[in-house]
N, C-alpha and C positions, 0 to 999 in steps of 0.2 A: 362812286371816281374813284377817283386816283386822288389823293391828296395836293401833287406837281403837277396834273391833268386841271387840277380848281384853276389854281396856280395862274397856269397858265394860260388858258381860257381865257378867265377873269379881267387879268392881266391888259392880252391882245383885244380885250373890246376897248376897254382906253385907248392901247395902243392908236384901235380904226378911227381912231376920229380926228388923227391929226390928220388923215387925208394926203400923208406921202408918199414919195412914187420911188420904188425902188424896181431897181431892173433886172437885178443877178442874186443866184444867192449868196453871196458874200454880205451883198448888201442887208439884202431881208437879216442874215442872222446878225449882220450888228444892230441892225432895230430893236427886231426882239433882244439880244445881251443887254442892251443899253437900257431897252424900259421895262424889261423883265430881268439884274439881275440876280436875283433868286434861282432860277430856272437853268439848269443845264443843258440847251443843246447838243445830241451827239451827233447831231446832220441837219444838213438838207441837201437837194439836189432835185435837179428838173422829174415834177411824175410824170406817167404816162397820157396826159391830161395837161395838152398845150394848156400856157397860162399858170396853171399850181406848179408848187414847188409841195414835196413832202418833207413834211421837217419833221425828226423825230424826239422825242423829248424824254428821258431816260427809258424806259421800257413804251413808251406811246409813239405812237403816228399820227398827227397831222394836215391838212392841207392850205395852202394858204394862196395864196392869190399874188402871181408877179409885181402886181402894183403893192405890195404891204397892204390891202384895208379890210381884207377877209381873211375870217380860218375858218375851216371843215372841218365839225368832226363828225365821224362815219367812217363809211366801206366803200372802196371801189369794189367795183364789180365787172369785169370782163363777161357781156351777157354773152355773144356767142360762144367764147369756151369757157361759159358754167365755171370759172375763175372770181376765188376770193381774193386777187388783188394786194387789199390791205394787209389779209392774215398771212401769205404767203411774205409780207417783208416782218410783219410781227414774228414768224416763226424765225425770222432770220437771227433778229433781238435778240429772244428767250435765247438762242442758242449761244451769243457772243456772252450774254448776261452768264448763263451754267460757268462758261467756258471760265469767263471773268474769276467766276467764286473757287473754282479749282476741288478736285478731294481733296487738299488738305482741310477741308473746313463743310467738310460732309463723312459724314457715317458708310461707310461703302461695306458691300457684300458682295463679294466675287465669285462666280462661276470657277471653277475650273478649267475650262474651253471659253471661254468667252464670246461670244457672237455676236449683243448687240447692248448696248448699254440705258436703261430710262433712268430720270431722275425725277423723284417722289415727293413732293410736298404733305408730307404726316403731323399727323397728332397723338401724341404718345394714347390718348382718353377717346380719339376718336376708334369707334364697333369696326365701321367699317377698315380702318386703318390698322386694326390690329388684328383683323381677319385675312387680308390682304400675307401681312408678317408672317399670321401666322402657315399660311404657306409659301414661304420663303422660296423651302427646296423646288418647289416644282416652279419655280422662274430661278434659281441657277439649275436645275437639270435642262432647259430647256437654255442654255447657258445668253442669260438676263442678266445683267450687273448693274444693281441698285444702289443709289445715291438717295441718303435723304437730305433730304431739311426739314426743316424743324418749323412751322406752323400751328403753336397752338392757337386754340384759337376764340378761348378764353380772354389772351393779352396781356399784356407785361404783367407781371405779378401774381396772377393764377396759377392753381396748383400745377394746371398744367405745362407750365413755363417750366415753374420752379425743375419737374420733375424733365425737361429735357433740359437745364443748365444741370442736371445732379447726371443725366446720361453723359453729357458734355466730358466733363468734368470729372469720371468715373478711369480708373485702374483703365477697365477694357470695356471700351464707348458699347462694342458689337454687343456683347454679352449682356450689358446694361441695360441697353434698348429693348435687345430680345426677353428682357425678364420683366422692365418696366408695361411693355404689352402683352405681362402677360398675369400683371398688378400687382407683380410683387413690387414690394416696398423697399425703396434703393436707398442706403446711405444718403441723407443731403448731403451737396457739394456746391461750393462755387469757385469758379476761377473765373478765367480768362476765355468768351466764349463768341463763336457767330451768330448766337439763336438772335438776337435783335437785328443784325443781317441776315439771315433767314426771312423774317417776317417785314421786312424791309422790301426785299423782291419777291417775297409770294404777294406786297400791296399792290407792288410793280406792276407784276403779271396778270391783275386782278382778280385774287385765288377769292372762291364763294364756297370755299369747300374742301376739304378730303377726306382720302386722299387725290391731288391729284398730276398725272402724270405725265411729266412734256418727254416727249421720243429725243434723240439726237436729230434731230432736225427743228427741232422745236415746237413739234405739233405735239397740239397738251387734250390730252382724254382725261378728264374730270369724271372722279371714285373712281370707285374700285375692278378693276379689268381681269380676272381667274385665267392661269399665266397660261392659257393656249391660244385665249382668244388675241392677252399683247403681244403674243407671238404672232396672230396672224396679224395681228394691225402693223407689228413692226417688218414682216414680207412685204404687205401690199403700199406702205409708203419705199421701202427700197428699191419696188417694180417702176415708181411713178419719176424714182430717180433717173 
């Protein structure tokens, strides 16, 4: 579980003992902020189930009773419609988070004619990340723009982390990333970079491994997908819209 999520859940347990009654989202938000000032509440609004509020903390979603006493950590599923309502909401939260990062803080490979855009958390030393990148021309040929965010799984200060920083600080980031993924040695460089921010977002998204592919609408596809399968997934998502 994400660190901020643990803080929120543990602190809410303390909050619940107060037994106060809150009638609306503003009051619930004020109570949470007062009791857990370190947690950033993005939004609070009525959930589809009467008596519950949907609380967005970072990129996580919780459900809180309207009396402020209970927190539900889990998924809301519309049984009749066969829909994971929580996942649909999370898609929107992820989409906004990626938009906030912006392409200026990513390494982007663009096709001649762009039809789709995907964001990929990548680790330079990950085997399937290297396989995906080695097939980059196939993705570009399908009109897929690739936006890379770094997620060195070995953590900050690791060889993979240092390589990510060196790639970002290179004169030609795209060429440096391609070289690094071919296991070519790069000049070690440091500069102001977004690698830590990428890792923070990855933790908030609960990234378990790389590559992790996120579509424009926030839908997650964990793991490697060949270009043809990725296009099929993108086309299916467009049909659902």
